[in-house]
Residue frames as qw, qx, qy, qz and C-alpha x, y, z in Angstrom:
[[0.047, 0.224, 0.973, 0.042, 15.61, -0.58, -7.78],
 [0.412, -0.090, -0.196, -0.885, 12.12, 0.09, -9.12],
 [0.198, 0.137, 0.909, -0.340, 9.20, -1.50, -7.38],
 [0.442, -0.091, -0.435, -0.779, 5.99, -2.37, -9.18],
 [0.317, 0.059, 0.803, -0.500, 3.02, -3.60, -7.22],
 [0.434, -0.022, -0.609, -0.664, 0.43, -5.57, -9.12],
 [0.546, -0.003, 0.597, -0.588, -2.82, -6.74, -7.60],
 [0.266, 0.183, 0.922, 0.213, -4.74, -9.64, -8.93],
 [0.284, 0.775, 0.483, -0.291, -7.37, -7.13, -9.57],
 [0.577, 0.287, 0.319, 0.695, -6.39, -5.67, -12.95],
 [0.006, 0.903, 0.262, 0.341, -7.88, -2.28, -12.02],
 [0.451, -0.873, 0.179, 0.043, -5.19, -1.69, -9.35],
 [0.826, 0.127, 0.022, 0.548, -1.69, -1.37, -10.65],
 [0.010, -0.977, 0.069, -0.203, 0.51, 1.47, -9.39],
 [0.620, 0.305, -0.467, 0.552, 4.13, 2.12, -8.41],
 [0.284, 0.146, -0.553, 0.769, 5.15, 2.57, -4.78],
 [0.088, 0.225, 0.623, -0.744, 2.94, 4.51, -2.34],
 [0.441, 0.073, -0.280, -0.850, 0.26, 5.16, -4.95],
 [0.474, -0.140, -0.854, -0.164, -0.87, 1.55, -4.45],
 [0.191, -0.244, -0.734, 0.604, -1.48, 2.23, -0.85],
 [0.239, 0.246, 0.115, -0.932, -3.70, 5.24, -1.69],
 [0.492, 0.046, -0.591, -0.638, -5.59, 3.36, -4.37],
 [0.435, -0.192, -0.876, 0.080, -6.33, 0.43, -2.05],
 [0.054, -0.299, -0.580, 0.755, -7.31, 2.73, 0.85],
 [0.340, 0.184, -0.128, -0.914, -9.65, 4.66, -1.51],
 [0.504, -0.058, -0.755, -0.416, -11.26, 1.43, -2.74],
 [0.343, -0.268, -0.832, 0.345, -11.84, 0.40, 0.86],
 [0.223, -0.790, -0.300, -0.485, -13.37, 3.81, 1.63],
 [0.701, -0.527, -0.297, 0.377, -11.00, 4.22, 4.53],
 [0.016, -0.978, 0.185, -0.095, -9.24, 7.29, 5.96],
 [0.480, 0.533, -0.601, 0.352, -5.50, 7.23, 6.46],
 [0.332, -0.468, 0.586, -0.572, -6.17, 6.97, 10.19],
 [0.899, -0.045, 0.204, -0.384, -8.31, 3.92, 9.84],
 [0.845, 0.417, -0.323, 0.093, -5.76, 2.20, 7.63],
 [0.184, 0.583, -0.623, 0.488, -2.97, 3.11, 10.06],
 [0.584, -0.357, 0.491, -0.539, -4.95, 1.69, 12.98],
 [0.968, 0.123, 0.029, -0.215, -5.60, -1.57, 11.13],
 [0.767, 0.460, -0.353, 0.275, -1.91, -1.92, 10.30],
 [0.730, -0.590, -0.146, 0.313, -0.60, -0.82, 13.67],
 [0.541, 0.124, 0.077, 0.828, 1.36, 2.09, 12.24],
 [0.035, -0.549, -0.268, 0.791, 1.04, 5.85, 12.53],
 [0.445, 0.802, 0.387, -0.100, -1.17, 8.00, 10.30],
 [0.016, -0.861, 0.351, 0.368, 1.92, 10.10, 9.56],
 [0.395, -0.251, 0.815, 0.342, 3.70, 7.01, 8.07],
 [0.486, 0.517, 0.697, 0.105, 0.68, 6.25, 5.80],
 [0.234, 0.935, 0.125, -0.237, 0.63, 9.90, 4.70],
 [0.184, -0.717, 0.550, 0.386, 4.38, 9.90, 3.97],
 [0.469, -0.006, 0.838, 0.279, 4.16, 6.62, 2.01],
 [0.437, 0.696, 0.570, 0.007, 1.19, 7.83, -0.03],
 [0.128, 0.960, -0.019, -0.247, 2.87, 11.17, -0.71],
 [0.829, 0.476, -0.130, 0.264, 6.08, 9.55, -1.82],
 [0.032, -0.848, 0.420, -0.323, 8.32, 11.02, 0.83],
 [0.456, -0.416, 0.768, -0.172, 8.89, 7.63, 2.41],
 [0.411, 0.250, -0.766, -0.428, 9.21, 4.49, 0.40],
 [0.864, -0.194, 0.069, -0.460, 6.74, 1.70, 0.84],
 [0.142, -0.465, 0.873, -0.035, 8.42, -1.40, 2.20],
 [0.512, -0.014, -0.806, -0.296, 7.63, -5.02, 1.28],
 [0.155, -0.198, -0.835, 0.489, 6.81, -5.64, 4.98],
 [0.273, 0.286, 0.279, -0.875, 4.17, -2.88, 4.86],
 [0.528, 0.167, -0.512, -0.656, 2.71, -4.20, 1.67],
 [0.392, -0.061, -0.918, 0.013, 2.46, -7.67, 3.22],
 [0.024, 0.245, 0.655, -0.714, 0.72, -6.16, 6.24],
 [0.412, 0.261, -0.067, -0.870, -1.73, -4.34, 3.99],
 [0.507, 0.092, -0.753, -0.410, -2.45, -7.52, 2.06],
 [0.296, -0.165, -0.903, 0.264, -3.05, -9.56, 5.18],
 [0.057, 0.305, 0.539, -0.783, -5.14, -6.97, 7.11],
 [0.424, 0.369, -0.062, -0.825, -7.17, -5.88, 4.11],
 [0.717, 0.183, 0.667, -0.090, -7.67, -9.38, 2.75],
 [0.546, 0.769, -0.167, -0.287, -6.10, -8.50, -0.57],
 [0.870, -0.038, 0.335, 0.360, -3.87, -10.74, -2.63],
 [0.240, 0.922, -0.227, -0.203, -0.99, -8.86, -4.12],
 [0.888, 0.173, 0.110, 0.412, 2.01, -9.83, -6.21],
 [0.205, -0.898, 0.222, 0.319, 5.19, -7.89, -5.70],
 [0.822, 0.410, 0.102, 0.381, 7.59, -7.66, -8.69],
 [0.324, -0.839, 0.205, 0.386, 10.95, -6.08, -8.08],
 [0.771, 0.553, 0.104, 0.298, 13.00, -5.13, -11.15],
 [0.622, -0.261, 0.018, 0.738, 16.59, -3.75, -11.33]]
């Protein structure tokens, strides 16, 4: 399964963990600050951004809610 995350902001479109990095960079936040806002570890954010751990839909929803971002998740086979 390939996951594509598309924000309503046309400047942010990226597969998997790259979305997390792009959003975090736009917010000007560190991995630690994002992790604290999401209630997860900094290590998890690092692994997701680095591609060693897949980003889950649950994490994406948390990011959208906590960061006040509207996202659309499209999952294709």
